[in-house]
N, C-alpha and C positions, 0 to 999 in steps of 0.2 A: 339539647344544646351541644351534645357531643359532636354532632355533624358540623356545626359552625366552628367549634374548637378544632376539629380535624382539618377543616379547610384553612383556617388561619395558620395552624402549625405548618401545613404543607406550603403555604405561601411564604412564610418566613424562612423555612428551610430552603426553598428554591432560591430566595434572595441570597442566602449564605453560600450555597453551593454553586449556583450558576451565575449570579450577578457579582459575587465576590465581596459582599459586605462582611465586615468583621463580626466576631461573636458579640462584642459589646454593642455594636449597632443593631444586630439582630435581637439582642435582649431589649434594647430600647424600643424596637418595633413591636415586640411582643407586649410590652407594657402599654404602649400607645394603643394597640388594638384592644387590649383588655379594657382600658379606660373608655374608648369610643363606644364599644359595643355595650359595656355595662351602663354607660350613660344613656344610650339609646333605649335599652331595656327598662331602665328606671323611669325614663320619661313616658314610655309606653304603659308601664305599670300604673303611674299616677293617672294617666288619661283613662285607663280602664276602670280604676276605682271610682272615678267620678261619674261614670256612665250608669244610669239607673238600671237596676235589675241585672247587672253584670257582675258576677263574683268569680274571678279567676286569679290564680296565683301564677306569676311568671317565675320560673326557677332562676336561680342565680347563675351567672356565667363566669367560668374560670378558665384562664389560659396559663400555661406554664410561664414562670418568670425567667427561666433560663433556657437557652437554646439546647443544652445537653439533655434536659428533661423532655423537650419536644422530640428530639431524636429517639429517645427511649420509648415514648408513647407511640410514635409512628413506626417502630420496629425497623428503623433504617440503619441502626448501628451494626457494623460488621463485628464478627468475633476475631480479635487480633491477638496473636500469640507473641509475646516479647521474650526473647532469649538472649541472655548475656553472651556476647561473643568477643573474641580478641580483636582489637582495633588494627592489629598488624596482619595476622594470618586468617582472620574471620572464623577461627575454630569456635564451635559452639560449646559452651561450658556446661558441664554437669553440675548438679548440686550435691554438696556445698561447693560454691565457687571458690577456687583457689585465689591466692594473691597475684600470682603470675601465671601466664599461659605455659602449659607443659607440652603442647603439641610439638611433634618432631616431623620434619619433612620426610625423613626416612628413618628406619629403625636405628641407624647408627649416627644420625645427625644430632646436633645439640638442640635442646629445647628452644622454643621460640623466645621465652623469657619476657614477653611484653607484659607490663603492669596492667592489670585489669580494672583497677579502682582509682578514683580521683576524689579530691575534696570539693564539695560544692557548698556555697553559702545559701542558706535558706532563712526565712523569717524566724525560725526556731533555732538558729545557730548553724554551724557547719556540720556536714555529715558526709560519710563516704558513700559514693554512688558509683555504679558501673561506668566505665569509660565509654562503652559502646554496647548497643543492643541491636539485634537483627529482628525486625518486625515482619511477621508473616500473617496472612489471612487464613483462617481455618477453612480447609477445603470442604469438609462435610457440612458445615453450616451454610456455606455458599451454595453447595449442591441443593440443599433444601430450598433456598431462595430461588435458584435457577429452575429447578424442576417443579416448583410450586406455582409456576406461571402457566396459564392456559395456553398462551400463544406458543411457548416453547414446546409443550407436549404435542400440540397440533402439528408443528413443523417437524419435529422428530418423527412423528407418524408418517407424514408425507414422504420424507426422504427414505424412511425404512421401506415403504411400499413401492417406491419408484424403481422402475426397471433401469438397469445400468446399460450404457452404450455397448454395442458389440465390438469385437476385436477389430482394430483398425479404423473404427468410425470416428467422427468428429468428437472431440472432448471439450465440454464447456465448463467443467469444474472438476475438482478432485474426485467427485462421485462417479465420473465416467472413466476414470483412469485405471491402468493396471495396478497402481499402488492401492487403490480402494478394493479392487478385486482380490488382492492378496490378503485382505483383512476379512474376507467373507466368513471364515471359520469363527472369527471373534464376533462379527456383526450379526449374530443370530437373534438378537433381541433389540428392540428400540431403545432399551436402557443400557446398552453396551456402548459407551461413549468413547470416541477417539478425539484426543486433544492435540493441537499443535502448540509447541512450546516456542515462545519468543523471548529474546533477551537483548537488551541494548542499553547503552550508557548515555547519559545526557548531563549537561551542566544545569543544575537547578536555578542558578542565578542568571543563566543565558549569556553571561559574559565573564570576563576574568576579574577576580577580586584580588587586589594587591599583587598582580602579576602571576597568580597561581590559578590553576584550573581545578575547580571543585567538581567531582563526578559522583552521580548517583546511577544506580542500575535498576531498571524495571524488568521484572520477570512476569510474563503473562501467559495465560492459557486460553486458546480459542477452541471452542467445540466444533470440530470439523463435521459433525453430523448435521449441523444447521445449514440451510441454503445460503448461498454466497451473500445475498442482500442483507442477511441478519447476522452472519457469523462474526463480523468484526465490530459490531456496534458496541460501544462501551458498556451498555447495560447487560450484554451477553458475554462479557470478557471477565475472566477470573484473574485478578491481580494477586499473584502469589506473594509478592513482597517487594520491598524497595531495599536495594543494597545500600547500607549506610555510607554517607560521604566521610571524608573527602577523597579517598583513594579508591582504586579498583583492585579486585582480587587478581592474582596471576593464574596461569593455567593449572597450577597445582591446588592453590587454596580456593579456587572457584567451587571445588567439590564440597567444601564446607557449606557454601551458600545453597547448593542444590540439594543437600541432604534432607531438610524438612519436606520439601516438595516431593522428592522421590519416596520418602516414607509414606506420605499421604497416598500416592498412587498405588503403592504396593498393598495398602490396606484394602483396596477396592479391586483386587484381582486374585484368582486362586494362586497359591493354596490358602490365602487368608480366608477366614470364615465369612459368609455373606453378611453384608451390612445393609439393613433396611433403611431406605431413604424415603420419607414422605414426599408425595408428588401431588399435583393438582387433581389427577384422576384417582390416585390411590393414597388417600391420607394416612392409611395405616402403614404404608411403606412398601417398596419394591427393592429387589436386589439390583444394585447399580454397579457395573464393572467399568473400569477405565483403562485406557491405553494411551501412552504418549508416543506418537509416531513421527510426524515431521518436526524438525527443528528449523524454525524460520528466523533468520538473522543475517547480519552482514558477515563478511568473511572473518573479521577479527573475532567476533563473538562466537561464530561457529567453531573456530579453532580452539577457543578457550573451553567451551562446554563440551565439544565433541572429542577433545583429547588429541588434537593434531598440532603439529609444529607450526609456528608462525611463518608468514610468507618469506621471511628472510632465511629460513632453513633450506637445506639441500633437498630433503624429501618433503617438499612444501605442499603438495597437492593431496587433498583428502579423497579424491576420486580415482587417482591412478598413481603409478609408481614412477612417473617421469621425473627425473632429478632436475634441479635448477640448472645444472650445466648443459642440459639438452632442451632448454625451454623454448628454443626457436623452432623445434620440430613441429611440423604442421600436418603430419600424417598420423591420424589417431590409431591406425592399425599397428603402429610400431610401439604402442604403449600397452601396458598390462593394467587392467582395471583392478582396483583394490577389492578385496573380499571382506565382508563384514565378519565372517568367522575368523579369518586371519588377523584382522585388526583387533578383535576381542582377545585372541591368543597373545598378540604382541602387547596389548595393554595389561594383561594379567602378568606377563613376564616383567614388565616395568614395575608393577605393584609389588611383586615378590622380591625385587632387588633391594638390598639393604643399605646401599650408600648412594649419595647424591651423584657422585662421579660415575657410578655404574649406570644410574638412570639417565644421566646426561648423554653418555655414550650410546645407550639404547635409543634415545630419542633422535640423536644424530644419524643413527643407522636406519631406523624405521620410520621416523617422523610421527611416532605414536606414543602417547602416554595414557595412563588410566584416568578415567573421569567417573563421577558418581552416576552418570547416565548409563554406564555399563551394568548397573544393578538392575535395570529394567530388562527382563528376560526377552521381550519381543522387539526391543529397539535395536535396529541395525545401524552401526556407526558409519556406514557408507551410504546405503540406499536411502536412509531416512534423514539425510542432511539435504536441505533445499537451499540452493544458491539464491540469495536475495537479489532480484534484478534491479531493485532501486539503487543499491550501493554499487553492485558490480557493473551494471550496464549504464544506468542513467548518470550516476555520479562517478563512474569509473571510465568506461569506454567513451561515452559521449563527451564527458568533461575533458578527457584527455585529447579527443579530436578537436574540440573547440579551442581549448586554452593552449595546449602545447604544440599540436600539429599545425593548426591554422593560425595560431598566434593572436586570436581575438582576446584581448586582455592580457597579452604577454608583455607587460611592463614590469619594472623592478618592484614597485610597491605591491601590485596585484600578486606577483609571484611570491613575494614575502608573505602576504596575507594567506595565500593558498597553502604555503608551506606550514604556517602556524596552525591552520585549521586541520591539515592532514596529520600534523604531529599530535594534536589533541586526541585524535581517534586511532592512533597507531600504537600497537603494543609489540615491541620487538623482543627477541630472545635476550638481548642485553638488559632490557628493563626487568625481565623476569628473574634472571640469574644473578644480577649484580647485587651484592650485599657485603657489608663490612665484615661479617663473621663467616664468610664463605671459606671453606677448607682450601688449603693451599693446593692440594692435589687436584681439586676441581678446576682451579685456575689453570694449572699446568695442562690438564687434559683438554680443556676448552681451547687453549692456545695451540696445542698440537692438532686438534681437530680443524681449527680455522686454517692452519698452514696446509693441512692435507687437502681441504676443499679448494684453497687458492691454487694449489699445484694441479688439482684435477681440472679446474676451470682453465688454467693456462694451457694444459696439454690436450684439452678436448678437441677432437676433430669431427664432431658430429653436427656442425652447423649446417643448416639447410639452405639451398638456393631458393629464391622466390621468383615467381613469375606472375605477371599481371594477366588475369583471366579475362576473357570476353564477358561483358556485362550481361549477356543473355545466356551464358553457360550455366547449366544446372548439374554438371557432372563433377565428381571429385576423383582426382587421380593422385596417387602418392607422389610427393615432390622429390626429385632426385637429390642425392647428397652432393655437396660441393666437392669439386676436385681439390685435394689438399694443395696442389700446385697453383691453383688459381687464387686471385685476390679475393678476400672475403670482406665485403663492405661493412659487416658488423664487427670486425676485428678492430680493437682499439688502436693497433699499430698500422692499420690499413692507410695507404696513401695513394690517391689516384695518380694515374700517369700524367694527366694534364691538370696542373693545379688551377689554371685559369678557368676551367670548365666546371669546377665544383659549385653546386648550388648552395646558397646559404639557407637559413631557416625560412620556411614558407610563410608568406604573408599575403593577404589580399591587398590588391591595389586600393588606393584611397577611394576611387569611384565605386569599386565593388563593395567595400565596407559600407559606404554611404547608401548604396542600393539595398543592402541587407537591412540597414536600420530603417530605411524608408518603407520597406516591405513590412517590417515588424509594426511600424506605426500605422500603416494604411490598410493592412490586410483585414478583411471582415471576419470577425470571430463571434461565435455565439456567446451569450452573457455568462455561461457557466465555465468558459475557458478564460484563465487568467492571461493577460497579455504580457509577454516578456518585456524587459526594459528596452525602450527605444534607443537608448544610448549604449547598446551592447558593446562591450569591450572597454568601456571607460570605468575607472575605479569607483565612480560615484554611485553606481547601482548596487554595489555590494555583491555578496555571494548569491549565485543563482540557486534556486530550489530544484529538486529533482524533477518536479512536474514541468518546470520551465525548460529543462533540457529536452524532455519528451516532446513538448510543444514545438520547440525550435526545429528538431530534427525530423518530425513527422508531418507537420502541417504548415510550416513557414519556410524553412530552407528549400524544400522541393519546389516551391513556387518561384524562387529567384536564382538560386545558385546554378542550376543547369544553364542559364543564360550566359554565364561567364565562360563556359567551356564547350558549349554546343554552338559553334559559330561556323560561318562559311569558310574561314581560313584557320580552323583549329589545328593545333599541333598534336603530335603523338603524346606529348606529355599532358596536354589538356584532356585528351581521350582517356588517359590513365587516371587522371584526377577525377573525372566524371564517373568512370567505372567504379573506382574505389568508393566514391560518395554514394552511388546507387546501391552497391552491396551493403554499405553501412545502414542506409535508410531501410532497405529490405529486411535486414536482420532486426532492426529496431521495431518495425511494424509486426514482425512475427513474434518476437519475444515479449512484446507488450500487449499482445492480443488476448482477449478472453475466450478465444476459440482456437484449438490447435488439433493436429492429427499427426500421424507418423509421416505423412507426406510433407506437412509443413515443417516438421522437425528436420527432415532431410533437406528441405529447401533452405532452412536456416544455415545448415552446415555448408551447403553449396554456395552460399553467399559469404559466409563468415571467413572461410579459409582464403578465398581470393582477396577479401578485404585485408585480412591480416598479412597476407603475403605481399601486398602492395606497399605496406608502410615503410620498410627499410629503403625501398627505391624512391618513393615519393617524398619521404620526410627523413632523410638520412641523419638529421641532427636530433631526432626524437630520443627521449630518455629510455634506455633499455630497461630500467626498473619497471616501467609500465607494462612490460611483457608478462609479468606475473599475473596482473589483472586480466590481460588478454588470454592467457592460458586458461584461467578458470572459465572464461566464456566459451572455451572449446567444448565444455561439457554440457552446455545448454541444450544441445540436441537430444542427448540421452535423458536429461531431466524433463524435457517436454514430452518425450515418449512415455515416461514412467509416471509423472505426476499430473500430466495435463497442462493447461495454460498456467504459466508462471505468474501472470498478472493476478490470478486468484490466490496466490500464495506469497504476495509481495509484502514488503515491510511498511507500506504506507500507513496501515492501521496502527502499527506500533509507533511510528513517528508521530502520528496524530495524538496518540496517548501520551507520548513524551511531552508534546506541546501543552496538553491539558494539565499535566502534572507541574510543568514549569509555571503555569499561571496561578497556581494555588497560593494563597497568601500564607506564608510560613513565618513571617516576621524575621526571616533570615537567621533563625536560631539553628545553628548547625547541629547542636546536640540532639534535637528532636525533630529536625526537618523531615527526615524520612518517615517518621511515624505520622506526622501531620499530613503529608502527601498521601500516604496509604489510606488513612482513615477517611479523609475528605473525598478522595476519589472513589473509594468503595461506597461511601454514602451516596455520592452523586450517581453512580451506576444503579444503585437500588432505587433511588428516586426516579430516574428516567424510566426504569422498567415499570414502576408503578404507574406513572403518568401515561406511558404509551400503551400499556396493556389494559388498564381499567377493567380487570377481570371480575371485579365485584359487581359491575353493572351500575355503579353509583352515577346517576345522571348529573348530580351537582359536581362531583369530582371530574367527570368528563368535560363539563363546561369550563371548569377552572383549568384543566390540562390544556384545553384548546386556547385559552388566553395566554397561559405561560409558555406553551410549546406549539404555537400555531403552525399549521401546514403552510409551506411556501406558496403564496399566491393562491390560497385555498379556493377562491371563487372561480379560478380558471383551471383547477384540477379536473381532469375527466373522471366521470363517475358513471357506473352502470346501474345505479340505484333505480328501483322501480318508482315511476311517477303516478300519482293519483290523477283521476279525471279532472279534479279542480286544479292541480298543478299544471296539467297540459293546457287547460283553458286559459289560465293566467299567463303562461309563457307565450302562447300564440296571440293572446290579446294585446300584449305589449310589444311583440316583435314586428319589425318593419316588413313590408311586402317584398317578395322576390321579384326581380326583373324577369320578363318572359324568357329571355335567353338563359338566365341563371336557373329558372324553374325547369326548363327543358333539359339542361345538362344534368341536373340532379336526378330528374325522373328517368332519363336514359341510363344513368349509372345504376340506379336501383334495379331497373329491369334487367340489366346485364348481370346483376348478381344472382338472378334467378327468382327474385321476389316480384310478384305480379302487381305492382303498384299502378294505380290509375291517377290520371290528372283530375284535379278537383272540379273541372268543368265538363268532365265526361259523364254527364247526367243521362239517365238516372243511374245511381250506384246500386249494385246488388248488395244483398245483406252480407255483412261481415267483410266488405271489400276493403282492401288496403289503399288508402287515399293519401297522396302527398299534399300536406297543407300548403297554402300559398305564401306563408310567412315564415321567417327564420330569424333567429338572433344572428348578430354579426360581431362576435367578440374580437378584440384586436389580437388575442393570443390564446393559447391553451397550454397546459402543462402535461407532459407525458413522460413517465419514468424520471421525474424530477428535472426534466429539460423543458425549457420554454420555447415554443414555436410561435412566431409572430408573422403578421402580414409584412410584405416588403416595405410598405410605406411607414410601418412602425419601427422596425429594426431589421436592417438588411442582414446582419449576422445571424439572427434567429430565424430568418425566412429562407436562407439558402439550404436546400436539402437534397439528398439522394433518396430515391424512392423506387418502389416496384410499380410497374403498370398492373392495375387490377385484372386486366384481360390476358396479358401475355406473360406476366412475371418478369419481363425485361426490366433492366434498371435504367433510370434516367436521372438527370440533375436539373434543377430549376429553382425558381423563387416562388414562395407562397404569395399568391395574389389576394385571395379572399378566404375567409373562414366562415362557415355557416353552422349553426346548431339548431336542429329541428327535433321535436319529440315525435318519435315513431314507435308504435307498438309499446307505448308506456315506458320507453327508455329514451334518454337524450342521445341523439346521434350527432356526430361531428363530421362535416364534409369540408374538404379543402380543395380549392382551385389552384393548381400549380401551372405557372407558365414555364415551359421547358427552355433550357438554354439552346441556342442555335449552334449546331455542330459545324465544324469546318469541313471543307471538301477533303477527300482522301489525299489529294496531292498536298494540300496545306497541312493536314495532320502529320504527314510524313516529315515535314520540315522541323517539327517540334520533337523533343526527346521523349515525350511521355508515351506515345504509342509504342516506342521501342523498349521502354522500361516500365512495364505495368506495375512492378512492385513499388513504384513511387506513389501509386494510388492517386494519380492526378491526371488531369486532361486539360487541353487548351481548347477553348470555345470562343465563339463570336461574342463580343460584349453586348450586342443588341439581342433582345429576346426573340425567340422563334414564334411562329404563329400556332405552334402545337401546344395544346393545353390538356390537362387531365383533371378529372374529379377523382379524388382518392379519399381514403379515411386514414386516421392516425396509424392504424395497424400496417399500412403500406409504407410508412416512413422507415428508412434504414438508418439515416444519420444526418446530422448537420454537416455542412460543408464549410471550408474556408475558401474565400475568393479573393483574387488580386488582379486588378485591371492592368493591362500592359499596353504601352503606346504602339501606334502604327510603326512597322518596321521590325518588331520583335520576331525573331526566328524567320525574318524575310517575308513576313506577311504584311501587306501594305494597308492595314486598317486596325483599329483598336480591337484587342482581344482580351481574354480573361482566363486566368488559370484557376481551376477549381480542384479541390483536394478533399477526398472522403476518408482520410485516415483516422478521423475522430471516432469512427465506428468501433475500431479495435475488436471486431468479431462479436460485438454485443447482439446485433440483430442480423 
């Protein structure tokens, strides 16, 4: 009966963690299952007793009556460490816990003085309880769960044995990058684990309560040794802890939050004694060593945990020493890169200073303060920071282009909403330093420093002139400095000579904006791509998600926006607008790709510098504050060269984890909200690991897991499983006959692959001959790499593909016409008939902008299909396409055409 009990407990736990039912409802379900199964067994027992000559005793059945007992029985409860901390400075309290916090920000500062205890009413009367606790998950117990899984050990072995890419070769993940090669001395054993550290804040209530923002912080570790497809799954993620609400630590007190996690890491590296961790292959334990190398987060979080000044500071950049007063400079050769050794020395100087005023002055001069991450010996505070392209590029550069430069959504209410959203996630130096008990000399010094910075900004003569580059240029040349006697368009006091010729804020014409919205509504998209709002620019659709910015700028805007500026009577200004747009799209495709190289990193810079240099001329009313974000993006080229594709190190997984944490039912109890989220999410991760791994080989549990966590469209998922003779006979017996032309196309394809297949009518057949059956299944779709591919008649978005020719390896685009599945050599093979798109003539193609701008990853084709068809297999598919039909007259072509875009690939295949 233990097996039935185990299955029932797993079912109830799944409902609690995944379906979101409350503990009370889960307890009710346990009692109901107990009654139903017990009644069934009792009825069966009575029936057996009445059977003549049958004497058997059915054992009693017992289920836990409480969900918490079920968790204990299933070994899903994480080990959580609760530490009393100060609600003001987050300092972790030793035992015995004092009445008030005694932590000092500097040796000569006043104590924090925050009261650590509060009275709480209980059924047994009032009692004193801690005001705040910091809850963390025990790292060693999680390591036992993590390495105790067969799939994890197998994947660690594969990555350990994998040959890394050569110098200058294409990089598909961090494992191919110079950053990984720098770790080879550490990575001498498959159990030497490198972790990426992620931190971000979120509102657990997803909205404002009583006008106030409640904030929680999630601290996560990703095992970078795992392959990309497994690395960021929740079941493989270590949740370090949840920073208690409602406030956020500042750049000084954040070190208190980091301390337990740093202590755990230091316990698993020399000179600490080896710690034996049981694994799936080695139950008696192996020596596991750990390193924390990349820090993955948005800019604000990186500055807090990395020990750098906020973007409002003069020495704002964590990668170089360019001051804010020279932020418009676009020649990277004029900057000095920061050194990790130098930053560590500067951080140690900050730590040794004894007054807050001295520390403030040091931060103003160097932009550096000490952080607990500096306790990790191998962590480089410069090289090991990874700029999150989700926040910096998608919600930074692209949002700025759409909202502020193009004015789509630039109305008063939307601007106010955006300002509030930005304010929620922004931490300024004023937020950090402002306090009622601040020393007077600190205020005085801060005031003197601000005055000095203002004077420096006023007298700075280092502004750079900008030039619009040719959209086909791939070279970078240093930009000349502006003549001090010439007018500077970025100067606040600048006045043009002819007032009447000054352009106002850029806006699309009404017809153009409507064309963009029509394109969004009508463009064909595969089902796995979320369509952006068709009323783009109106307040009704709310805040765009990061993925929607990526969709707009890579696979939708390139289909329609070039029409506005690539016209027969285009002006020089329109040429410059188009060139700037092409540079932006090119950069987006490069930085969002899952494949990169040194050449691609250089191409990024060759496009980004011209794009950025175009902004002051094309959009003179743009907000100069955005230039901070634009400067950070100047370092993406170096990051691509060192870390490989930034898409493989993005914040998307962390944002998804934040979303899962927000959905957990906490009953809005602020005092234990973080504990509930941590415990429930850790339980969920362990449950998913158990259901997906099924390493015990339990057939019943596997069937239950398939019911609870079914594979998407499982009957259409391609499989290379061996088929029995009976399976083959049943499949062919039910399959319809192939038409003669279809049969001949498949037979010809098979012969071109080098396999000597014979037609079924070529009698007599030699012994062991390979014969193509005359019948085939005709599924409407199939699933490859979690993407659905369909026939054109079923779904046009899922049928539009870019693919390789099996014979020449040339690339083509077209629509899937027919899908066949035939069992051959005891394996189900899938064949696809693709009707190619009809290409335009060379003269017609020259009229469109796409052949001149290949980085748009788009092409204009005839809307009617060609007579050319290919038989291919799924392995020849590169990516889905987006398609958008254009009327006759578009780009001067007097018949209907269609724009196709293959940017969805993002270097995956």
